[in-house]
Structures are given as C-alpha cells and as structure tokens.
N, C-alpha and C positions, 0 to 999 in steps of 0.2 A: 601130335599133334604140337605146334609152335608155341615154343614157352616165353618168346621175343617179345620185351616191354618196348612199347610204340608210345611214344610221346603225344603226348595230346596237340592237334593245332589252334591255335589259339582263336577265339570268338572273334568275328570281324569289328566289332568295338574294341574286345582288349588292342585287338593289332592295332587298330584305328588310333587308340589314345597312346598308345605306345610309340607308332609313329609322331603324332603331334608333341610329344614330349622331347623326342627325338630332334626333330627340325626346329623346334623352339629353341633348344641349346646350340643346335649350329647356327642359327641367326641369332642369338643372345653372346654368343661368342665371337661372333665376327667371319665362321668361315663359310658359311653364305652372306656375301656382303650386299651393304644396301643398293637396291636398285636391279642387284643381278637377277639376270633373268635363272627359271628354274626348269629344267631338263628333266622332262619326268622319265623319258629312259635312262639316264643317268642316275638317277634318285634311287629308280624303281633295282636297277643292280646293286649302288650301293646301300639301300635296306634287305634287299633280296626279297621283296614282297612286289603281289601285283597291283595293277592300275588302280583297281574300285578303293581299299582301302586308302592308296596314297594320295586320289582325288578328295578322299573322303577328310584326311589328315589336313591337306590343305585348305580346302575351305572354313576348315574351324580354325587353322590360322588367318584365313580373311576375316574372320567375324572379329578377330582379337585382334585386329589391324597389322599384323605382321608381315600378311602377304595383301599381294595386290592381283585381280584378276587382270590382263589385258586384252581388252575388247574381244573376249572367248576365244585369243590367240593362246593363251597361258597364261604362266603365272609368274611373278617376280617376287624377291625382296621388299615390301616399301621402302620407298626411299627415307632420306631424313633431307628436314629442310628447318629452317630457323621458325619459321610459319608455324609446321608441324610442332615445334617443338612446346611453341607460344602457347598453341590450344591444351597441348598436354599439360605443361604446369598449372594453367589456370583451373581446369579440369581436377587436377590433383589436389589442386588446394581445396577447392569447393568441395569435393566427395569427401576426401580424406578427412576436412575438417567436419564437416558433419558427421560424418562416421564416430571421429572420435569424440565428439560429445554426447552422440550416443552411447558410447561403452562407457564414459564416466559415468553416464546418468545410470544405467544398468549392470556393470560390470560387477562381480561380487569378491570375493576375497580370495577366490583360486584362481579366478583372472588376474589380480594382482601378481600371485604367485606366478602364474604363466608367463608375464611381463616381463617382472624380474630375472627368471629363469631364460626366456629367450635375449635378453640384455646380456647377461652373464655369457652364454651360448655365442656371442658376437663377439663381446668384450676377448675370448680366448683365442679369438680367428685372427690370423694376421693377415693384417689388409697392405694392399701394393706389393706384395711377397712376389718373388721371381715364380714360385713352383705354381704351374698351373693347377695342382691338386689343391693347394693352400688357396690359391685365388678363388678358386670354384666354391671350396669351402666357406670362404666368408662371403661370396654372392648367396649359397643357400640359408647362411645363417643371417643373413642382412634382409633378406626375403622374409622371413619365419619370423623376424623382430617386428618389422611392420606390419604385417598381418595379424599379428597378436597384439598389438596396441589396439586393434580395431573391433576383434575376434567378440567381442563380448556387446557389440550393438545392437544386434538381434533382428539387423535387417541383410538375408542373404544376397539379394540383389545388389546392393548395394555394398557390399564388401568384394561381390564377383567383377563389379564397374571397379573397382579401386584397383584390385587383382590386375586387370587387364591393362590400368591407366601404369601403373607400376612397372607394368613387362615394358612398356611404351619407352617409360622415362628411362627405364636400366638399360635399355638398350643404345639409347644415347650415351648414358652417362659411360658406359662400359667403352664406346666408341671413344670418347676423351678420354680415360684413362690409360690407354693404347699410347697416347705419345704428351701424358701430363701427368705429373705429381697431383696427389690432393693437397689444396692449400691452406687448407684450416682444419682444426679439431673435431674432424667428423663424431667421434667417439663418445668426445664430449659432450656436443649435441644429442647424441640419442641419449645420452645417461640424463639429462634434463627432462629430456620428452620424457623419457620413463616417469621419470620421480614427479614430474608435473601431472602428468595421467593417473598414476595411482593415489596421489595425495590429493586427487579430484580437484584440479587448479583448472579449472576448463578453458578460462582466458590464456593461461600461461601456456599450456597446453598445445591450444589451437596458433598462438602466435610462434611458436617456437617449431613447431610444424611448419608451417606457412614461412618463415624465416631460412628453413629447411631446405623446401622443396624450392624456393625462389634463387638461392644463392646459388645451388648446384644449377640451377637452371641457368644462371647467367654468365656464368662459368664456362658451360659446353657453349653455351650461345657464341660468347665470344671467339671461343675456339673453332666453329663450323667456317668454312668454306663462304666466301662470299657468292650472292647469287642465287 
C-alpha cells in the first residue's frame, strides 16, 4: 500500500479567493496596467489554474470596480480618468466620514488601542522606499490603519463599501507615486486623524479625513493626462 502523502486540492472557493488577491495585487502594483485587456489564456498559464475559478475571480474584481467586462468579449483592467477619480473622492469623503462618526460613537477602549497600534505599525514602515518589499509593507500597514479607524462603526456593509473605495483610490495613488514624490507630511496627517478619533473629537476627525482624501485626490488629478 502506498504511503505517499498527497496535497489536498484547494476548494474552488478557496482557489478563487486566492486568485482575487493575486490579481488585485497585480492591478494595484501596476503589473496589469489600467485599460489593458486581460488574456484569459495567459492568466491561466501564469497562475496555473483552470478557466472556471479564473472567471469567478474576475467577476468578483468586476464587482469591486477593478476589472471591466467588455461587451461579453472579455475583461480589461478598469481605465483611470479624472471623472472616475472625482467620484471616488466624493464617495470616500461621504462613506468614510459616516463610518468615522459611527466608530467614534460606538468604539470602546480596546478599539482605541487597536487604532494606536495600527498607527504605530504604519509609522515603522518606510514610505517612498526604493525597496519593493518595503513599499508593499507600507501599503499593507496603510490599509490596515484606515480600516482600523472605522472598524468600530458596527456596520459591515459600510465597512465593505469603504474598503472597495479605498482600493479604487489606492490604485490612483500608486500610479501617481511611480513618478511623483509625496508633497506633504502624510505621517503627521495620520497621527492627527488617529488622535482626533480616539479623543472623540468627531468634527476634527471628519475634517482631517476629508482634507486628507481631497488633498491627495487633487494632487493626483493634476498629474493625470488631459482628455
């Protein structure tokens, strides 16, 4: 009787979730460029998967606004535009502002500690580093910090909407940072935001958040190609 140990084949949902994460990373890093057509054959070969989980992953990314279906002919990475960015900025201000207010109202001491821990983790990462690994570490910590700010809002759908919009916004920011240096003290903005939140200064927290989002958006819009 054979004693060979076989590796279990991942369940379709697990494989699809893994594909979503890998494709999202490739889009966010700019390895899959905005507007570029996604060749399913090449993606199947690159990821070593069958067509079914790949299509499922692309459908999920379409729901997140990172991938677009082209008249039933195939998929492409969602293009970038000033109009689209304007909508993202406005929605982020509205949704994250609401989430911040709810989190401040319902958050407990443990939540305050998590916000400060996320801020500390972000402050230990090198922003603008030439190292890809360090850049990705900053991106992960940055996302975790913004997610923690609103984690106590008690509204899962709202948090999901905010996460989707944050992905959309981050894609533009990463494109901008490939050719431009940060022009302001973003760490100070994060610190001010965190302290306003845990000190329950709702008006200050939402104002800082709005200015943080809108200023980043204006910088990116100024650098987008015309047309």
